[in-house]
C-alpha positions as a Markdown table, in Angstrom:
| # | Residue | x | y | z |
|---|---|---|---|---|
| 1 | Met | -5.6 | -7.4 | 3.8 |
| 2 | Lys | -6.2 | -5.4 | 7.1 |
| 3 | Leu | -5.0 | -1.9 | 7.4 |
| 4 | Ile | -2.5 | -1.6 | 10.5 |
| 5 | Asn | -1.4 | 2.0 | 9.9 |
| 6 | Leu | -1.8 | 5.2 | 7.9 |
| 7 | Thr | 1.1 | 7.0 | 9.6 |
| 8 | Ser | 4.6 | 6.7 | 10.1 |
| 9 | Ala | 7.5 | 8.7 | 11.8 |
| 10 | Leu | 9.9 | 6.8 | 9.5 |
| 11 | Thr | 7.9 | 7.2 | 6.3 |
| 12 | Asp | 6.4 | 10.6 | 7.1 |
| 13 | Gly | 2.9 | 9.5 | 6.4 |
| 14 | Tyr | 3.5 | 8.1 | 3.0 |
| 15 | Asn | 3.2 | 4.6 | 3.3 |
| 16 | Ile | 0.0 | 2.2 | 4.3 |
| 17 | Phe | 1.1 | -0.7 | 6.3 |
| 18 | His | -1.0 | -3.6 | 6.2 |
| 19 | Thr | -1.3 | -7.1 | 7.4 |
| 20 | Gly | -1.7 | -10.2 | 5.3 |
| 21 | Ser | -1.5 | -12.5 | 8.2 |
| 22 | Arg | -3.9 | -15.6 | 8.3 |
| 23 | Gly | -7.7 | -14.7 | 8.2 |
| 24 | Thr | -7.3 | -11.1 | 6.8 |
| 25 | Gly | -7.4 | -11.8 | 3.1 |
| 26 | Gly | -3.7 | -12.5 | 1.8 |
| 27 | Gly | -0.9 | -10.3 | 1.8 |
| 28 | Thr | 2.1 | -8.7 | -0.2 |
| 29 | Cys | 4.5 | -11.1 | -1.8 |
| 30 | Phe | 7.6 | -10.8 | -4.1 |
| 31 | Gly | 6.8 | -9.5 | -7.2 |
| 32 | Asp | 4.0 | -7.7 | -6.2 |
| 33 | Ser | 5.4 | -4.3 | -6.0 |
| 34 | Gly | 3.5 | -1.7 | -8.5 |
| 35 | Gly | 0.4 | -3.2 | -8.1 |
| 36 | Pro | -2.8 | -1.6 | -6.8 |
| 37 | Val | -4.3 | -1.2 | -3.3 |
| 38 | Phe | -8.1 | -0.6 | -3.8 |
| 39 | Leu | -10.1 | 0.9 | -1.0 |
| 40 | Gly | -12.3 | -1.8 | 0.1 |
| 41 | Thr | -14.1 | -3.4 | -2.8 |
| 42 | Ser | -14.1 | -0.4 | -4.8 |
| 43 | Asn | -12.0 | 0.6 | -7.6 |
| 44 | Val | -10.8 | 3.8 | -5.7 |
| 45 | Leu | -6.9 | 3.4 | -5.6 |
| 46 | Val | -5.5 | 4.7 | -2.5 |
| 47 | Gly | -2.1 | 2.8 | -2.7 |
| 48 | Ile | 0.8 | 1.4 | -4.9 |
| 49 | Thr | 2.3 | -1.9 | -3.7 |
| 50 | Ser | 6.0 | -0.9 | -2.3 |
| 51 | Phe | 7.5 | -3.7 | -0.1 |
| 52 | Val | 6.9 | -7.0 | 2.1 |
| 53 | Leu | 8.1 | -7.1 | 5.3 |
| 54 | Asn | 9.1 | -10.9 | 5.9 |
| 55 | Glu | 10.8 | -13.6 | 3.7 |
| 56 | Asn | 7.7 | -15.8 | 3.4 |
| 57 | Cys | 5.1 | -13.3 | 2.2 |
| 58 | Ala | 2.8 | -14.0 | 5.2 |
| 59 | Gly | 2.7 | -11.3 | 7.0 |
| 60 | Gly | 2.7 | -7.3 | 6.7 |
| 61 | Gly | 3.5 | -5.2 | 3.9 |
| 62 | Gly | 3.6 | -1.7 | 2.5 |
| 63 | Ala | 2.3 | 0.5 | -0.1 |
| 64 | Tyr | 2.9 | 4.2 | -1.3 |
| 65 | Arg | -0.3 | 6.1 | -0.5 |
| 66 | Thr | -2.1 | 7.5 | -3.7 |
| 67 | Asp | -4.6 | 9.4 | -1.5 |
| 68 | Ile | -2.9 | 12.2 | -0.4 |
| 69 | Ala | -2.2 | 15.7 | -2.3 |
| 70 | Thr | 1.6 | 15.2 | -2.9 |
| 71 | Ala | 1.2 | 12.0 | -4.3 |
| 72 | Gln | -2.0 | 12.9 | -6.7 |
| 73 | Asp | 0.4 | 16.2 | -7.9 |
| 74 | Phe | 3.1 | 14.0 | -8.9 |
| 75 | Ile | 0.8 | 11.5 | -10.8 |
| 76 | Thr | -0.9 | 14.2 | -12.4 |
| 77 | Ser | 2.0 | 15.8 | -13.7 |
| 78 | Phe | 2.7 | 12.9 | -16.2 |
| 79 | Leu | -1.1 | 12.9 | -17.3 |
| 80 | Arg | -0.9 | 16.4 | -18.8 |
C-alpha cells in the first residue's frame, strides 16, 4: 500500500489513509477490518484496518493509528 495521509480534519489525526490502487501493492477489502498495518516490511504495527473507501476494494482505505500515545494508552490498559 502507499500512504496518502496521516492527518485529517475529519478524524482528528487518528486514521492512516492509504491507497491500494494498481501498482501500489494491494488494498483494503471487506473483511479486512481488524487486520494489521505494518511499517514497511517490519513487524511494527502502526495501524488496525478500519474501513474501505470504495465498493470494489481497488482504491483507498483507512486504519486506526496505533503509533500515537492515546491509542497506545488505550491498548495498554487491556494488557495489565
